[in-house]
N, C-alpha and C positions, 0 to 999 in steps of 0.2 A: 471177478472185478470187471466193471465196464471199461471199454476203450472209448476215450473221448476224442473223436476226430475233429472237433471244433472247440478246442480249449480257448478260454478267454478270461480276463481279469485274474491272471495267475502270476503276475509279476509287474515290474515297473516299466516295461517296454511294450509297445505295440508291434504287431507282426502281420504281414499280409500273406495269407495262405490260399493256395489253389482249392477251389471247391471240389469236394470228394463225391458228390452225388449228381445224378442227371437233373436237368431242369424240368423236362416233361417226361413223365413216366408212362409206359405202356401206351404209346401213341396209337390211336386208332381203336382202342379197346372199347371206348365209350362214345356213343353218338351224342352230338350236341350242335350248338349253333355256330361254333368257331370253324372257319375255313382253314385249310392247310397253310395258306399264306399268313393267316393270323397266328397260327401256332408257331410258324417259323419266326415271325417277328417277335413274339413273346420269348421264344427260346433264345434269340440273339440279344434282345435288349433288356429283358427282365420285366417288361410291362407291356400293356396293350390297352388302348383307348377305343371305346365303342360309342358311336353317336346315335345308333338307331334301335336302342333297346326298348325305350318307353315313348308312348305317344304324348302329345301336348296335354291331353286331358289327364293322363296318368301323372305327368309332372306336376300339374296343378294340385292333384290330390296329395302327392308327396309333400309339396310345399305347405299345404294347409296342415298336414300332420306334423311337419317340422315345427311350425309356429306353435301349435297346441302343446307339443312335447316340451319345447323350450319354456313356454309360459308356466307349465305345470311344475317345472324343475326349479324355477327361481325361488331362492330362499329356502330350499329343501336341505336339511342336514342329513346327508346320506353319503356313505363311502362311494356310491356309484355316481354321485354328482360331484364333479371336480370344477373348481373355479379358477379363474386366472390368478397367477401369482400377484399378491398385493392388492387384490380387488375382489369384487363379488360377482362379476360377470361369469356366466357359465362357460367353461372351457370344453368339457366333455361330459357326456352321459353314457354310462356303461350298462351292459346287459339289456339292451333294448330288445333283443330277440326273445328275452324271457319275460320282460316286464311291460311290454307294450304290444297290444294285439296287432296293430297295423304293421309295425316293424318286424314282428314275428312272421307275418305273412310275406313281407318283402324279403326277409332272409331266405325264405323257401321258394322264392320266385323261380319258376322252372327254367327260364333262360339263363339265369345267373348260376343256379346250382348245376345245371348240365354243363355249362362252360367250365366251372370249377372241377367237375369230374373229368372233363377232357384234359385239363391242365395237370391234374394230380394223378390221373390214371387209376382212380379207385373211387369208391363211395366216400363221401365226405361228411363232416360234422362241423358245427360252429365252435371254434376254439375261443373266440372273443367277439363281442359286438359293441359298437359305440357310435355316438354321434359327436363329431367334433365341430365346435363353434369357434369362429374367429371374428369377434365383433369389430365393427368399424372403429377406426382411430386408435384403439389400444389393444388389439388382439396380438398376443405375444407369439414369438417364433417357436417352431419345433426344430431343434438342431439336427444336423445330419446324423443318421443312425441306420443300422440294419435291424429290422424287427427280430429276425431270427437270433441275433446275438443275445438279446434280452430273453427271448422265449426259451432259448437253450440253457443259458446260465441260471436264470431265475425261476423258470417254469418246468424245465426238464423235457423240452421238445427234442427228440433224438436227432432228427434230420430236417433239412430245409425242404420239406415236402408239404408246404402250406402256401396259400395265396390269399392276399387281401383284396377284397372287392370294395372299391370306394364309389359310391353313387353321389354324384354332385347334386346337391339340393338347392343351391343358389348359383347364379352365374359366376364362374371363376375367371377372373381377368389377370393379366400380368401384374396388376398393381394392388390386388387385395389379398396377397399372401397365398397363392396357389401352391400345391405340392410341386416340388422339384425332384427330379430323379436323374441319376447318373447312368446312362445306357451301358449295359454290359457289366456293371459293378457286381451283379449277382453271381458272376463266375469266380469271384474272389471273396474270401472270408477275412474280415478284420478281427484279429485277436487283440482285444483292447487291454490297456493297462488298468491297474487298480484292483481293489477288493470290494465286494458287495456286502454292505451291512444289512442286518435284518430290517425288514419293513422299508427298504429303499424306495419302494413304489410310492410311499406317501409323499416323498419329495419329487420323485422323477416324473410323476404324472403332471406336475405343474412345470417343472424344468428339469430336463434330463441332463445329468452331469457325468454319469457312469455309463459305460457301454457305448461311448461315442468315439469316432476315429480321431487320432491326432492329426495335426495339420499336414505333416509329411505324407502319411498314408492316404489321406483324403486327396492330396495333390496327385499322388500316384494313380489313384482310381480315375481322377479327372483326366489325366494325360492318357491313360489306357483307353478312355472313351473318345479319344480324338479331341480333347478339350471341349467337350459338349456337355451341357446340362439341359434336359428337357423339362418344360413346365406343363402341368396338366390343366390347361385352360380350356374352357368350353361352356356351353349353355347348360342350365339345369337339366338333369336327366342323363347326362353323359355318364358312362360307366368306365372306371379304370380298374383293371386287374394288375396288381404288381406282385412280383415274386417275393417270398419272405426274406430273402437275403439281399434284395436290391437296396442300395444306399439311397436314402431319400431324406427330405426335410422341407421346411417352408420358412419363409421370412415373416417378420411381423407385418401386421396390417395397419397402416396409418391412413388408408383411404376411408372415405365415408361408407363404403359398401361392405357389409359382413360377408363371410364365407363359411358355408356349412356343408359338411359331407357326412353321409352314413357309411360306416365301415363294418363289413362282415368278414371275419377271418375264417376261411375254410381250411381245415386240416384234413389230411388223409386219414381214413379210419385205421390205417396201418401205422400211423405215426403218433399215437396217443401219448400223452405226457407221462413221464417217469419222474423219479426224484430229480430235483435240479442238479445240473452239472457243476454249479458253483457251490459255495459253502453256506449260502443263506437259506433260510426256510422258504418253502414254496409260497408264492404269492396267492392271495385269496381267489376264491372261485369266480368272482365277477371279472377277474382279469385273465384267468386261465381255467377253462372249463374241464373238470375231471369227472363230474357226477352225471350219471344217467346217459352216458355217451351211446348214441345209436346213429346209424346212417340216416341222412336227411332224405326226405321224399320230395322231389320237385313238384310244386303245385302252382296253379294260377294265383296271382295276387289280386287282380282287379276284376273279379267277377261282380256283376251288378249288385248282388245282394251282400257283397263284402267291400264295397267301394269306400265306406267310411266306418269308423269305429264308434 
């Protein structure tokens, strides 16, 4: 019988638990672009923002690809295309590393993959990929949550040995719903209240109501962080790495400017999904990759003969 070191949704009360696993594994085993000071910052805060990964020309290519991908997804009836609650604006497109040639190459970008290997101390694979869109004026919020809580309970991820890489594809300002993160929150695990019904993802992708912290626990994390919340603002092309257990969320966007980010979730090859630790059935493949898992090979993304699809 498995021992669950990170139980959640097992009762009516939330609980704050100390993290049982290291943040950075096997430091120094993999060469990569991250300096020791950057690894230290990630280990302390649970996230790291990089501004010098892509050139202006590369950012322009990514922006063009973003527009093409959004246009091709409008009106598409597919489980991988999620719309805003109560509307038809595209909220998220999943499995872009499998279904889109350009974003497949971007997921294998040598700078990004090698950085993920440094952080996780192993070879890595893509556990999930998506593009999040937050349209101007009516883009809805993503409430506070730890990704690992959902991945553990609903997908069977054993340990928080995964990292999300968010590539900003449009300028992120304070006022257009940027990602917010609580520094140091990754050192604590929030065991949430409630039970998980089957196919919970069908509702949670539009508005997450399970696996979210209660107000008291969220306030504790906020106070442990010195009453700080950081916002991931910056120009298109900025890259944000954040730890799988970092508490994060974003407010609604009532500004005229849309906000879009590409997400690639890198998981350690030694942390592959098992049966969910909750009672619900496993979520589908487009949310939690289980098939054909193999270590990623870091590759150039923007070779001249591969600049466009």
